[in-house]
C-alpha positions in Angstrom: -57.7 -5.1 103.3 -56.2 -5.0 99.8 -55.3 -1.4 98.3 -57.6 -0.2 96.3 -60.2 -0.8 99.6 -58.1 1.3 101.6 -57.8 4.1 99.5 -61.7 4.0 99.6 -61.8 3.6 103.6 -59.4 6.6 103.7 -61.4 8.9 100.6 -64.8 7.9 102.4 -62.5 9.4 106.3 -61.2 13.1 104.5 -65.1 13.3 103.0 -66.5 13.0 106.3 -63.7 15.8 107.8 -65.0 18.0 104.5 -68.5 17.9 105.2 -67.8 18.1 108.9 -66.6 21.4 108.1 -69.5 22.9 105.9 -71.5 21.5 108.4 -70.2 23.0 111.3 -67.0 25.0 110.9 -63.3 25.6 112.3 -64.5 25.5 115.8 -65.5 21.3 115.9 -62.2 20.6 114.6 -59.3 19.5 117.1 -55.9 20.4 115.7 -55.2 17.0 114.4 -57.7 17.3 112.1 -57.1 20.5 110.6 -53.4 19.7 109.6 -54.4 16.1 108.4 -57.2 18.1 106.1 -54.3 20.8 104.9 -52.4 17.4 104.3 -54.7 15.8 102.3 -54.7 18.9 99.8 -51.1 17.9 98.9 -51.6 14.1 98.2 -55.2 14.0 98.2 -55.2 10.0 97.9 -52.7 9.3 101.4 -53.9 8.3 104.5 -52.5 11.5 106.6 -53.5 11.7 110.4 -50.8 10.1 111.7 -48.2 12.6 110.0 -50.3 15.3 111.4 -50.1 13.8 114.6 -46.1 13.7 114.1 -46.2 17.1 112.7 -48.1 18.2 116.1 -45.8 16.3 118.5 -42.7 17.3 116.7 -43.3 21.4 116.6 -46.0 21.6 119.3 -48.2 23.0 118.4 -50.9 23.9 114.9 -49.9 27.5 114.7 -46.0 26.4 115.4 -46.4 23.6 112.0 -48.3 26.7 110.3 -45.0 28.9 111.2 -42.7 26.2 110.1 -40.2 26.6 107.0 -41.4 23.2 104.3 -37.5 22.2 104.7 -38.2 21.7 108.3 -42.1 20.3 108.1 -40.7 17.8 104.6 -38.5 16.3 108.1 -41.4 14.8 109.4 -42.3 11.1 108.6 -44.5 10.5 106.2 -44.2 14.2 105.6 -43.3 15.5 101.6 -42.8 18.3 99.6 -46.1 18.5 98.6 -47.9 18.0 102.1 -45.2 21.0 103.1 -46.3 23.4 100.4 -49.8 22.8 101.1 -49.8 24.2 104.9 -47.2 27.0 103.5 -49.1 28.1 100.6 -52.6 28.0 102.8 -50.5 30.4 105.7 -49.7 33.0 103.6 -52.9 33.3 101.8 -54.5 33.3 104.8 -52.1 36.2 105.5 -52.5 38.4 102.1 -55.8 38.5 102.8 -55.7 40.1 106.6 -53.5 42.5 104.8 -56.2 43.3 101.8 -58.7 43.3 104.5 -57.1 46.6 106.1 -56.7 48.6 103.1 -59.2 51.5 102.5 -60.5 50.8 106.3 -60.3 53.9 108.6 -57.6 52.8 111.1 -60.0 53.5 114.1 -62.6 51.4 113.1 -60.2 49.1 112.1 -57.4 49.1 114.4 -58.2 45.2 115.4 -58.1 43.8 111.9 -54.4 45.4 112.0 -53.9 43.9 115.1 -55.2 40.9 114.0 -53.0 41.0 110.4 -49.4 41.8 112.4 -50.5 38.6 115.3 -50.6 36.7 112.0 -47.7 38.1 110.3 -44.9 38.7 112.9 -46.3 36.3 116.0 -44.0 33.7 115.0 -40.9 35.7 113.5 -37.7 34.2 115.0 -35.8 37.8 114.8 -37.5 41.4 115.3 -39.3 43.0 112.4 -40.2 46.7 112.2 -43.5 47.1 110.7 -45.1 50.8 109.6 -48.7 51.1 108.6 -49.4 54.5 106.3 -53.0 55.9 106.6 -54.4 59.0 103.8 -55.6 62.2 106.2 -59.1 60.3 106.6 -57.1 57.9 108.6 -57.7 55.3 105.9 -55.0 52.8 105.3 -53.2 52.9 102.2 -50.7 50.1 103.0 -48.6 48.2 105.4 -45.0 47.4 105.0 -41.7 45.4 106.4 -39.0 48.1 106.6 -36.4 46.6 108.6 -35.3 43.1 110.1 -32.6 42.6 113.1 -32.6 43.6 116.4 -34.6 46.7 116.5 -32.2 50.0 118.3 -33.0 53.9 117.7 -29.3 53.5 115.5 -31.0 50.6 113.4 -34.2 51.8 112.3 -33.8 55.0 110.4 -36.2 58.0 110.7 -35.2 59.5 107.1 -36.4 55.8 105.5 -39.5 55.9 107.6 -40.4 59.4 106.6 -39.3 59.0 102.9 -42.1 55.8 102.6 -44.2 57.6 104.3 -44.0 60.9 101.8 -43.9 58.0 98.4 -47.5 57.3 99.7 -48.7 60.0 100.3 -49.0 59.7 104.3 -50.7 62.0 106.4 -50.3 59.3 109.0 -48.5 56.3 110.5 -48.9 53.1 112.3 -45.7 51.6 113.9 -45.2 47.9 114.4 -42.5 45.5 115.5 -42.3 42.0 117.6 -41.1 40.9 120.5 -39.8 37.2 119.8 -39.3 36.2 123.3 -43.6 36.5 123.6 -43.1 39.7 125.9 -45.2 42.4 124.8 -44.0 45.5 127.8 -41.7 48.2 125.5 -37.9 48.6 126.1 -36.6 52.2 127.3 -35.3 51.5 123.5 -38.6 51.2 122.1 -40.4 54.2 123.7 -36.8 56.1 122.5 -37.3 55.3 118.9 -40.9 56.1 119.0 -39.7 59.6 120.0 -37.6 59.9 116.7 -40.0 58.7 114.7 -42.9 61.1 116.2 -40.4 63.9 115.9 -39.2 63.2 112.5 -42.8 63.1 111.0 -44.0 65.9 112.4 -41.1 68.0 110.7 -43.3 66.8 108.0 -46.7 67.4 109.0 -47.4 63.8 109.7 -48.7 62.1 112.9 -47.4 58.9 114.6 -51.1 57.7 115.4 -49.9 54.4 117.4 -46.5 52.6 118.0 -48.2 48.4 118.4 -45.8 46.0 120.1 -46.6 42.4 119.0 -45.9 39.1 121.2 -47.3 36.1 121.2 -50.3 35.6 119.4 -52.9 37.4 121.1 -51.0 39.5 122.9 -50.1 43.0 122.2 -49.2 46.6 123.7 -50.1 49.6 121.9 -48.6 52.6 123.3 -51.6 55.0 122.0 -53.5 53.0 124.7 -51.5 53.0 127.3 -50.5 57.4 127.2 -47.0 56.4 125.8 -47.8 58.7 122.9 -49.5 61.4 124.0 -46.8 61.9 126.6 -44.0 61.7 123.5 -46.0 64.0 121.3 -45.6 66.9 124.5 -42.3 66.1 125.0 -41.1 66.5 121.2 -44.2 69.5 121.2 -41.7 71.3 123.3 -38.7 70.4 121.2 -40.6 71.9 117.9 -41.8 75.1 119.8 -37.5 75.9 121.5 -37.1 75.2 117.4 
């Protein structure tokens, strides 16, 4: 088969994938087909099936491929910078979309949207990252920001910096979140103590801390509010504030 015939065959295959998506959506795609189509955005005239298969084999799954740095993606046989760029660009567009989707929505109604964004943003991070969502008086989302990265302890996350950011955004309430790279969602004693300190600092400025969410593996999270920890912290800090 000559080069022209090979390219025509490949284009026909990619068109069938595009038609398949338009008719049925992503749910009928295999991970290999998803990645093959993503790679083809970068190199539309090349056969991307084998390089998609090899990337999945190397990284272990679609999520791991999507989160891989460009430098690691290009180590895969056949995967060039254009393929890697297409994958990372789509990933960052998705993250931006999820982040902007929660802005100006009331937190109580958008809690699941916030968790979805946090999963997408934090679940594959290799280091712990601390994120704060700032809310107005009606609990509508103003902004979500990554504030700290590294080993998160009571001494590494500074309450004054969190409060300073909240005041800059004219926030009336905040939601805290961080990831556990291990995949576990169980909060540590340090997580609970950190939350208590941040709650106390916020109350001094008449701000609420509505929740602290721990993000683990994709699909798994732990909510301090849902588990009753926030209520316990609020009661404890109320006694401290009254004593003052």
